[in-house]
Structure formats: C-alpha cells, structure tokens
C-alpha positions as a printed NumPy array, in Angstrom:
array([[ -0.337,  -0.131,  -0.48 ],
       [  1.267,   3.44 ,  -0.694],
       [  0.557,   6.539,   1.079],
       [  0.576,  10.3  ,   1.096],
       [  1.009,  12.272,   4.17 ],
       [  0.437,  15.792,   4.493],
       [  0.879,  18.197,   7.203],
       [  3.77 ,  15.444,   7.52 ],
       [  6.026,  17.268,  10.533],
       [  8.848,  15.011,  11.128],
       [  7.217,  12.246,   9.551],
       [  5.479,  10.432,  12.798],
       [  2.761,   9.054,  11.183],
       [  4.628,   7.398,   8.484],
       [  6.771,   5.699,  11.138],
       [  3.185,   4.678,  12.788],
       [  2.245,   3.353,   9.244],
       [  5.288,   1.222,   7.957],
       [  4.098,  -0.742,  10.872],
       [  1.582,  -3.134,   8.22 ],
       [  3.991,  -2.228,   5.555],
       [  2.133,   1.419,   4.215],
       [  5.347,   2.736,   1.493],
       [  5.128,   6.833,   1.776],
       [  5.559,   7.815,  -1.716],
       [  4.463,  11.641,  -1.097],
       [  4.814,  13.594,   2.155],
       [  4.68 ,  17.564,   2.175],
       [  4.761,  20.096,   5.167],
       [  6.037,  23.644,   4.994],
       [  8.214,  23.961,   8.619],
       [ 11.558,  24.264,   7.709],
       [ 12.836,  22.534,  10.475],
       [ 10.276,  19.464,  10.793],
       [ 11.372,  19.164,   7.053],
       [ 14.947,  18.753,   8.004],
       [ 13.945,  16.27 ,  10.874],
       [ 12.082,  14.822,   8.128],
       [ 15.327,  14.486,   5.246],
       [ 17.496,  13.156,   8.579],
       [ 15.362,  10.391,   9.274],
       [ 13.71 ,   9.202,   5.829],
       [ 15.505,  10.886,   3.526],
       [ 13.85 ,  13.572,   0.64 ],
       [ 12.661,  11.526,  -1.864],
       [  9.253,  12.158,  -0.97 ],
       [  9.321,  14.733,   0.372],
       [  7.768,  18.343,  -1.213],
       [  9.126,  21.783,   0.879],
       [  5.695,  24.256,   0.417],
       [  2.769,  25.44 ,   1.38 ],
       [  0.034,  23.33 ,   1.069],
       [ -2.44 ,  25.769,  -1.044],
       [  0.452,  25.437,  -3.886],
       [ -0.418,  21.977,  -4.226],
       [ -2.593,  20.399,  -7.034],
       [ -4.318,  16.969,  -7.04 ],
       [ -2.135,  16.14 , -10.29 ],
       [  1.215,  16.414,  -8.143],
       [  0.213,  13.306,  -5.767],
       [  0.952,  10.105,  -7.496],
       [ -0.878,   6.962,  -7.09 ],
       [ -1.9  ,   5.86 ,  -3.594],
       [ -4.707,   3.851,  -1.724],
       [ -3.782,   5.756,   2.03 ],
       [ -4.121,   9.912,   2.361],
       [ -3.593,  11.301,   6.019],
       [ -3.468,  15.23 ,   7.195],
       [ -2.343,  16.156,  10.238],
       [ -3.611,  19.713,  10.062],
       [ -2.82 ,  22.725,  12.287],
       [ -4.437,  22.585,  15.998],
       [ -3.012,  25.843,  16.594],
       [ -7.227,  27.659,  16.225],
       [ -8.504,  25.014,  17.387],
       [ -7.026,  25.511,  20.97 ],
       [ -6.42 ,  28.393,  23.417],
       [ -3.692,  29.554,  21.395],
       [ -5.418,  30.345,  18.635],
       [ -8.353,  31.936,  20.233],
       [-10.088,  29.428,  19.21 ],
       [-11.253,  31.123,  16.149],
       [-11.843,  27.412,  14.23 ],
       [-12.343,  26.36 ,  10.596],
       [-11.919,  30.41 ,  10.353],
       [ -8.093,  30.591,  11.539],
       [ -5.639,  30.805,   8.455],
       [ -3.746,  27.501,  10.044],
       [ -6.714,  25.17 ,  11.565],
       [ -8.741,  25.649,   8.153],
       [ -5.85 ,  24.477,   6.149],
       [ -7.884,  20.885,   5.695],
       [ -9.848,  22.845,   3.699],
       [ -6.683,  22.388,   1.282],
       [ -6.445,  19.138,   2.009],
       [ -9.944,  17.597,   0.677],
       [ -9.854,  20.192,  -1.914],
       [ -6.537,  18.544,  -3.202],
       [ -8.421,  14.787,  -2.346],
       [-11.444,  16.532,  -4.98 ],
       [ -8.842,  17.375,  -7.909],
       [ -7.575,  13.726,  -7.933],
       [-10.663,  12.787,  -8.565],
       [-10.951,   8.857,  -9.417],
       [ -7.971,   8.218,  -8.226],
       [ -8.667,   9.9  ,  -4.786],
       [ -7.514,   7.512,  -2.218],
       [ -9.903,   4.355,  -0.809],
       [ -8.967,   5.43 ,   3.118],
       [ -7.891,   8.679,   4.994],
       [ -6.886,   8.735,   7.998],
       [ -7.332,  12.477,   9.774],
       [ -5.922,  13.871,  13.006],
       [ -6.195,  16.141,  15.655],
       [ -7.001,  17.536,  18.561],
       [-10.343,  16.866,  20.786],
       [-11.235,  21.156,  20.291],
       [-12.021,  19.672,  16.989],
       [-15.166,  17.956,  18.009],
       [-16.004,  21.706,  20.353],
       [-15.334,  24.433,  18.016],
       [-18.168,  26.34 ,  17.593],
       [-20.202,  24.12 ,  19.267],
       [-19.171,  21.264,  17.161],
       [-20.293,  23.29 ,  13.668],
       [-16.308,  23.41 ,  12.47 ],
       [-16.52 ,  19.346,  13.375],
       [-19.259,  19.   ,  11.769],
       [-18.153,  20.713,   8.444],
       [-15.02 ,  18.526,   8.658],
       [-17.26 ,  15.474,   8.366],
       [-19.296,  16.591,   5.233],
       [-16.642,  17.889,   3.472],
       [-15.212,  14.509,   3.922],
       [-18.624,  12.533,   2.973],
       [-18.98 ,  15.07 ,   0.039],
       [-16.102,  13.079,  -1.88 ],
       [-18.2  ,   9.958,  -1.037],
       [-16.194,   8.782,   1.948],
       [-17.713,   7.08 ,   5.086],
       [-16.388,   8.796,   8.087],
       [-16.461,   6.78 ,  11.302],
       [-14.65 ,   9.138,  14.506],
       [-12.517,   7.99 ,  17.249],
       [-10.963,   9.371,  20.464],
       [ -7.043,   7.311,  21.33 ],
       [ -5.278,   8.57 ,  24.455],
       [ -1.569,   7.919,  23.983],
       [ -1.084,   6.722,  27.847],
       [ -2.627,   3.339,  26.572],
       [  0.404,   3.206,  25.205],
       [  3.244,   5.272,  26.817],
       [  3.279,   7.819,  30.031],
       [  1.901,  10.883,  28.295],
       [ -1.641,  12.25 ,  28.78 ],
       [ -2.575,  12.866,  24.859],
       [ -5.58 ,  12.45 ,  23.373],
       [ -6.107,  12.855,  19.835],
       [ -9.154,  13.204,  17.486],
       [ -8.904,  10.338,  14.393],
       [-11.429,  10.81 ,  11.504],
       [-10.906,   7.153,   9.871],
       [-12.496,   7.594,   6.075],
       [-13.24 ,   5.027,   3.649],
       [-14.822,   4.945,   0.319],
       [-15.621,   1.316,   0.218],
       [-17.299,  -0.424,   2.959],
       [-16.478,   0.966,   6.388],
       [-14.861,  -2.18 ,   9.037],
       [-16.238,  -2.224,  12.471],
       [-13.601,  -0.935,  15.425],
       [-12.442,  -2.574,  17.943],
       [-12.175,  -2.119,  22.017],
       [-10.339,   1.206,  21.696],
       [ -7.404,   0.654,  24.14 ],
       [ -8.034,   2.564,  27.392],
       [ -5.88 ,   2.973,  30.312],
       [ -2.232,   3.802,  31.414],
       [  0.886,   2.032,  29.979],
       [  3.942,   2.835,  32.416],
       [  5.02 ,   5.713,  34.234],
       [  7.492,   8.555,  33.695],
       [ 10.547,   6.819,  35.841],
       [ 10.232,   4.664,  32.729],
       [ 11.473,   6.977,  29.612],
       [ 13.794,   9.399,  32.443],
       [ 17.399,   9.987,  31.522],
       [ 19.28 ,  10.927,  34.69 ],
       [ 21.48 ,  13.826,  35.633],
       [ 20.719,  17.921,  34.688],
       [ 19.01 ,  18.838,  37.813],
       [ 18.464,  22.144,  38.999],
       [ 20.904,  23.798,  41.538],
       [ 19.206,  23.773,  44.728],
       [ 18.297,  27.972,  44.758],
       [ 16.689,  27.459,  41.482],
       [ 14.167,  24.203,  43.054],
       [ 13.447,  26.052,  46.24 ],
       [ 12.368,  29.018,  43.744],
       [ 10.346,  26.379,  41.659],
       [  8.784,  25.103,  45.064],
       [  8.149,  28.886,  46.255],
       [  5.556,  28.837,  43.294],
       [  3.395,  25.103,  44.436],
       [ -0.284,  26.18 ,  46.029],
       [ -0.131,  24.849,  49.376],
       [ -2.142,  21.844,  47.894],
       [  0.425,  21.044,  45.677],
       [  3.252,  21.572,  48.1  ],
       [  1.603,  19.204,  50.625],
       [  1.457,  16.858,  47.796],
       [  5.302,  16.877,  47.497],
       [  6.138,  16.717,  51.046],
       [  4.188,  13.772,  51.269],
       [  6.341,  12.014,  48.598],
       [  9.344,  13.159,  49.342],
       [  8.281,  11.495,  52.916],
       [  7.789,   8.291,  50.754],
       [ 10.318,   5.784,  50.537],
       [  9.192,   4.967,  46.78 ],
       [ 11.175,   7.392,  44.578],
       [  8.42 ,   8.934,  41.78 ],
       [  9.155,  11.056,  39.105],
       [  6.26 ,  13.335,  38.214],
       [  5.308,  15.842,  35.036],
       [  4.804,  19.658,  35.703],
       [  3.779,  22.498,  33.971],
       [  4.926,  26.65 ,  33.974],
       [  1.951,  28.699,  34.095],
       [  1.019,  32.088,  34.313],
       [ -1.69 ,  32.929,  37.456],
       [ -2.474,  36.668,  37.866],
       [  0.409,  37.921,  36.484],
       [  2.33 ,  35.44 ,  38.4  ],
       [  4.755,  32.292,  37.443],
       [  3.697,  29.185,  39.16 ],
       [  3.737,  25.546,  39.253],
       [  1.688,  22.869,  38.565],
       [  3.035,  18.875,  39.303],
       [  0.97 ,  16.164,  37.778],
       [  0.152,  13.63 ,  41.065],
       [  0.194,  10.304,  38.283],
       [  3.396,   9.613,  37.155],
       [  2.93 ,  10.397,  34.009],
       [  3.64 ,  13.197,  31.667],
       [  1.216,  15.696,  30.343],
       [  0.47 ,  16.586,  26.855],
       [  3.569,  16.915,  24.824],
       [  3.107,  20.736,  23.406],
       [  4.692,  23.458,  20.998],
       [  7.192,  25.323,  22.697],
       [  6.241,  29.119,  22.221],
       [  6.698,  32.02 ,  23.805],
       [  9.169,  30.481,  26.748],
       [  5.982,  28.447,  27.165],
       [  4.914,  24.949,  26.914],
       [  7.952,  22.862,  27.629],
       [  7.687,  20.665,  30.628],
       [  9.334,  19.422,  33.824],
       [ 10.428,  16.416,  35.528],
       [ 10.335,  16.147,  39.302],
       [ 11.849,  13.378,  41.092],
       [ 10.903,  13.   ,  44.67 ],
       [ 11.042,  10.318,  47.366],
       [ 13.915,   9.127,  50.077],
       [ 13.8  ,  12.467,  51.59 ],
       [ 14.94 ,  14.176,  47.931],
       [ 13.87 ,  16.467,  46.008],
       [ 14.813,  17.597,  42.269],
       [ 13.461,  19.192,  39.339],
       [ 14.722,  20.052,  35.567],
       [ 13.094,  20.857,  32.102],
       [ 12.632,  17.535,  30.192],
       [ 14.665,  16.688,  27.406],
       [ 14.616,  15.757,  23.792],
       [ 15.054,  12.218,  24.34 ],
       [ 12.566,  12.261,  26.83 ],
       [ 10.295,  13.986,  24.746],
       [ 11.119,  10.735,  21.954],
       [ 10.73 ,   8.723,  24.284],
       [  6.952,   9.846,  24.94 ],
       [  6.506,   9.865,  21.331],
       [  7.481,   6.408,  20.507],
       [ 10.14 ,   8.051,  17.967],
       [ 13.695,   7.228,  20.369],
       [ 15.252,   5.799,  16.924],
       [ 14.932,   8.874,  15.089],
       [ 17.61 ,  11.729,  14.858],
       [ 17.466,  14.587,  16.033],
       [ 20.81 ,  16.795,  15.42 ],
       [ 19.767,  18.318,  11.914],
       [ 18.295,  20.733,  13.841],
       [ 18.208,  22.976,  17.627],
       [ 17.667,  20.812,  20.691],
       [ 14.309,  23.102,  20.73 ],
       [ 13.498,  22.737,  17.259],
       [ 13.051,  19.607,  17.856],
       [ 11.037,  19.326,  20.767],
       [  8.697,  21.816,  19.204],
       [  8.564,  19.372,  16.327],
       [  7.61 ,  16.278,  18.589],
       [  5.1  ,  18.618,  20.396],
       [  3.37 ,  18.822,  16.96 ],
       [  3.19 ,  15.489,  15.897],
       [  1.46 ,  12.262,  16.181],
       [  2.076,   9.322,  18.629],
       [  4.145,   6.551,  16.959],
       [  1.933,   3.282,  18.714],
       [ -1.223,   5.635,  18.711],
       [ -0.882,   5.126,  14.863],
       [  0.264,   1.849,  14.773],
       [ -2.671,   0.78 ,  16.775],
       [ -4.763,   1.937,  13.882],
       [ -3.016,   0.679,  11.024],
       [ -3.096,  -2.593,  12.786],
       [ -6.699,  -2.925,  13.713],
       [ -8.387,  -0.699,  11.453],
       [ -6.381,   0.09 ,   8.348],
       [ -5.767,  -3.464,   7.582],
       [ -9.588,  -4.263,   7.414],
       [-10.038,  -1.305,   4.605],
       [-11.581,  -2.81 ,   1.026],
       [ -8.761,  -1.238,  -1.274],
       [-10.489,  -1.107,  -4.99 ],
       [ -6.878,  -2.726,  -6.464],
       [ -4.947,  -4.545,  -3.818],
       [ -1.729,  -3.887,  -2.81 ]])
C-alpha cells in the first residue's frame, strides 16, 4: 500500500503506518525545521516543502492512503478558538480540495488527526463541516478518540477521522488505561541547583506543596510531570500526581515545555524535560534529531502524532479496509 502524508512534520504518521507495510511515496510540510528532521530520518525523495495551497491533485502520485495531521492552533487556546475560520486549522479544506482534484484516483482510505477541540469548536459546527467535506467526496467517515497513555506514559488524547470509499470496517474496542510511568522514560542528571529548586517549590499552591512533602517522606521515588503557567500575572508551577507526563506541546514564547520532578526517599529534584524524553514519550526514540536545535526538535515532537497510536490504527483498522485494487 502507498501513502501520501500531508502536514507531515517529522514523519511520525509515516513511522506508524510502516508497521503494516505501508510505503510513503509523497509527503508535504511547510516548516523548514520539521523538513530538516524529515530528511535526516527518511531522506528527501518523497518530501515537498511548500505551502499546501500551492499543491494540486495532479502532483500527487497514485496512492491508496492519505493522512492529514492538520494544524490544531485555531482549535485551542493558542489560536483563541478561531476554529476552521482560522488561518492554520482552516487548511484542512486545502487537503480536501486536493483529494477532490485527484478525482477517480483519490485514495481508498484517509486518516485525519487533530486535538479534541475539533469536536467542540464553534459548538461542534467545525467538526460537522469537516465530516461533510469528506462525505462530499463519497467517504464513509468514522471518528474515534484515543489517548496515548494506553501505550506510553503521556496523557495525549487525539481525535481521528477514519474514512473509506468502500465498506467501513467495524472498530474493535479502543485501547484505554495507562501503560508505564514517567520513570520509564526519564534520563539521569541535569537537575537544577538548590536555589532554583527552592524557587520552583515557592510557586506551588498549598495543596500541591503538601502532596510534594508527603511524597518526599515516602520510601518510593516518583517521577512527576510539571507545567509552568501564568496565574494573575505570576508564574506558577503545577505538578501532576499520576506519574505520567501531560500532553507534550509546541514551545512558543517560553511556555509549553514540561519539567520532571523526582521526589522520594527524602530527596526532591527538578529539571526541564529533554529531547530524549520527548522522543520516548512519542514513540520516536529511534529518530535522529541532530539536524536541528534541541528546541526545534522538541517543537516538532510536541506538534506530532504518537507513533504507537498510529500503529494501533494501522493494525486494527487499516488492515481491514477494502481497497479497490489490492496492493
């Protein structure tokens, strides 16, 4: 089976589809840093670095599968919830346009991915609009939500639209629960000096400080995820208590990066998460990141799909799709 990967990023959708033998023959993204990561890991033969608005259907080779992890910016607080009217998230219409321009060559299977905000943006109207656009090309559209925590210690819920031109196969029970702990992916070293650690502790709420103090006296060492936020003009830290990471995010304006707290046996330490940990939390540990800076690599990882989630979809849905011409 052959695939085209739109909004390809560094190619994590491709990595997941490879688990069932899919060969990516076309990829597109506009971001130069993500493109550098894509090339360093996959080569440059399939990648077109350009605005999707400049692409046309006749530029796409024959494929059976198309994927689109279209921008989520306008479906979240970062984009003021502008929805599909926003400049970034509205690009899903360009993807659908290209499918339409392919006419009879359009792929039998389409996978569209985005954040849960797609379901609620503009009171659900944006989600219904995306469905109608795809259904207008004769696709049968099913939607599911999967959290990466079923595979890795990261809370990362994502919506997937699974589209077929033929019969829509029934889906098995979706994976749930939590697999692993943050300690499983954490590296050693790099902990902040005492004065910075104390500054971190000073921003915690009384409730969070009591939890940390209780963990500190425990004989068990825990690794906890922490986010930096702004509350009433002041910087505060919020620490998760479930031993998994929060959703990895793109790093914009100094915010979004997570920290790791190590606490127990009378000790307390904290530091920023690093690119190795980000990669492990996305199922991308085997990838190379030396083509860009650490910050650029972490931005790309925070904007990507989780590889094991795509593998699950490929193995439990894609392999059951009825393709017009067996690949």
